[in-house]
C-alpha positions in Angstrom: 103.4 63.7 114.1 102.2 60.6 115.9 99.2 60.8 118.1 99.6 60.8 121.9 98.2 57.7 123.4 96.9 58.2 126.9 98.7 56.2 129.6 96.8 53.3 131.1 96.2 53.4 134.9 97.4 50.7 137.2 93.8 49.7 137.7 93.3 49.2 134.0 96.5 47.2 133.6 95.6 45.0 136.6 92.1 44.5 135.3 93.4 43.4 131.9 95.9 41.0 133.4 93.2 39.4 135.5 90.8 39.2 132.6 93.5 37.5 130.5 94.3 35.0 133.3 90.6 34.1 133.7 89.9 33.9 130.0 93.0 31.8 129.3 92.2 29.5 132.2 95.2 30.4 134.3 92.7 31.4 137.0 90.2 28.5 136.6 86.5 28.6 137.7 86.0 28.5 141.4 89.6 29.6 142.3 89.8 32.1 145.1 91.4 35.4 144.3 94.0 36.3 147.0 94.6 40.1 146.7 97.9 40.0 148.4 99.3 37.2 146.2 98.0 39.0 143.0 99.5 42.3 144.1 102.8 40.7 144.8 102.8 38.8 141.4 101.9 42.0 139.5 104.2 44.2 141.6 101.4 46.6 142.5 99.7 47.6 145.8 96.4 46.1 146.9 94.5 49.2 145.9 94.5 48.6 142.1 93.9 44.9 142.7 90.8 45.6 144.8 89.5 48.1 142.2 90.1 45.7 139.4 88.3 43.0 141.2 85.3 45.3 141.7 85.2 45.8 137.9 85.5 42.1 137.4 82.4 41.6 139.6 80.4 44.0 137.4 81.7 42.1 134.3 80.4 38.9 135.7 83.8 37.1 135.8 84.1 36.9 139.5 81.7 36.8 142.5 81.6 37.0 146.3 81.2 33.8 148.1 79.7 35.3 151.2 82.7 34.4 153.3 84.7 37.6 152.7 86.4 36.1 149.6 86.0 36.4 145.9 86.3 33.5 143.4 86.3 33.1 139.6 82.8 32.6 138.6 81.8 29.1 137.4 80.6 28.7 133.9 76.9 29.6 133.6 75.3 27.3 131.0 72.3 29.7 130.6 74.5 32.7 129.9 76.7 30.9 127.3 73.6 29.4 125.6 72.1 32.9 125.3 75.4 34.4 124.0 75.7 31.6 121.3 72.1 31.9 120.3 72.7 35.6 119.7 76.0 34.9 117.8 74.3 32.3 115.6 72.0 35.1 114.3 74.3 38.1 114.4 77.5 36.8 113.0 76.1 35.3 109.7 74.2 38.5 109.3 77.5 40.5 109.7 79.0 38.3 107.0 76.2 39.1 104.7 76.6 42.8 105.3 80.4 42.6 104.8 80.4 40.7 101.5 79.4 43.5 99.1 81.9 46.1 100.4 85.2 44.1 100.5 88.3 45.1 98.7 92.0 44.0 98.3 92.8 45.9 101.5 90.4 43.7 103.5 91.8 40.6 101.8 95.3 41.5 103.0 94.0 42.1 106.5 92.3 38.7 106.5 95.4 36.9 105.2 97.5 38.5 108.0 95.1 37.2 110.7 94.8 33.8 109.1 98.6 33.6 109.1 98.7 34.6 112.8 96.2 31.9 113.6 98.3 29.2 111.8 101.5 30.5 113.6 99.7 30.2 117.0 98.7 26.6 116.1 102.3 25.7 115.3 103.5 27.2 118.6 100.6 25.6 120.6 100.2 29.0 122.4 96.6 29.3 123.8 97.0 33.0 124.5 98.0 33.7 120.9 95.2 31.4 119.6 92.6 33.3 121.6 94.0 36.6 120.5 94.0 35.6 116.8 90.5 34.2 117.1 89.3 37.5 118.6 90.9 39.5 115.9 89.2 37.3 113.2 85.7 37.9 114.6 86.3 41.5 115.4 87.5 41.9 111.8 84.1 40.6 110.5 82.2 43.0 112.9 84.3 45.9 111.6 83.8 44.9 107.9 80.0 44.8 108.3 79.9 48.6 109.0 77.2 48.2 111.6 78.0 50.0 114.9 75.2 48.3 116.8 76.7 44.9 116.0 80.2 46.0 117.0 79.0 47.5 120.3 76.6 44.6 121.2 79.3 42.0 120.6 81.8 43.9 122.8 79.3 43.9 125.7 79.8 40.2 126.3 83.3 39.9 124.7 85.0 38.7 127.9 82.6 35.8 128.2 83.1 35.0 124.5 86.9 35.1 125.0 86.5 32.7 127.9 84.5 30.3 125.8 87.0 30.6 122.9 89.7 29.5 125.3 87.7 26.3 126.1 87.2 25.5 122.4 90.9 26.2 121.5 92.2 24.3 124.5 91.5 21.0 122.6 94.3 20.4 120.1 92.1 18.3 117.8 89.6 21.2 117.4 92.0 24.0 116.7 92.9 23.3 113.1 89.2 22.8 112.1 88.4 26.2 113.7 91.0 27.9 111.5 90.0 25.9 108.4 86.5 27.3 108.9 87.9 30.8 109.2 89.7 30.4 105.9 86.6 28.9 104.2 84.5 32.0 105.3 87.1 34.4 103.9 87.5 32.5 100.6 83.7 32.4 100.1 83.4 36.1 100.8 86.1 37.1 98.3 84.6 34.7 95.7 81.4 36.7 96.1 79.6 33.7 97.6 78.1 35.6 100.5 75.3 33.2 101.4 77.8 30.3 101.5 80.1 32.3 103.8 77.1 33.1 106.1 76.2 29.4 106.2 79.8 28.4 107.1 79.8 31.0 109.8 76.6 29.6 111.2 78.1 26.1 111.3 81.2 27.6 112.8 79.2 29.1 115.7 77.3 25.8 116.2 80.5 23.8 116.4 82.0 26.3 118.9 78.9 26.1 121.1 79.0 22.3 121.1 82.6 22.4 122.2 81.8 25.0 124.9 79.0 22.9 126.2 81.2 19.8 126.4 83.8 21.8 128.3 81.2 23.2 130.7 80.0 19.6 131.4 83.6 18.6 132.2 84.0 21.5 134.6 80.6 20.6 136.2 81.8 17.0 136.7 85.0 18.2 138.3 83.0 20.5 140.6 80.9 17.5 141.7 84.0 15.4 142.2 83.2 13.1 139.3 86.3 11.5 137.7 
């Protein structure tokens, strides 16, 4: 018998839709959230929208302006620097932990995700690209077998998703991102764990450079610089 999956509440569904819209850039930094418009678009009442926005505030994705309105939070350079400094240490470490315990089953899992990434590139679909990128990194966290790493990465995962969208929004950068993913996997299954960890470190560095550039562009736009 199949297990019974608990039904998601309207608040949870609304929250997920809003998170997706923020992380994919559909709701860009500084945009005001109109509860009535969101409720109409999602075909729900204001109550789940208001509740979802309250959770978004806690998550640090939206903020009050002090004028009885809520806006998508601007990119915080300090927060993203801290997240990427942490990722630069943790993700290569996760790769080192994963290397000795890999099997053919994990190889098949990796090949499936790499194929999904290439398909998303061909379609030029940002949502699918972010989803595949998330799956790749979550796969590494799962392989390493360290619960603390998995939990700690999930704590700021929405902010990581948001930064991924900025990196993957640039067509010239997308293929190199997935080339690096493939290189990490190939090195791991060739038992070159240290090489895989070094590639992961470079991967995080390149991602942070792209995020920083995107944040600078957003700042220029906020200041009215063209």
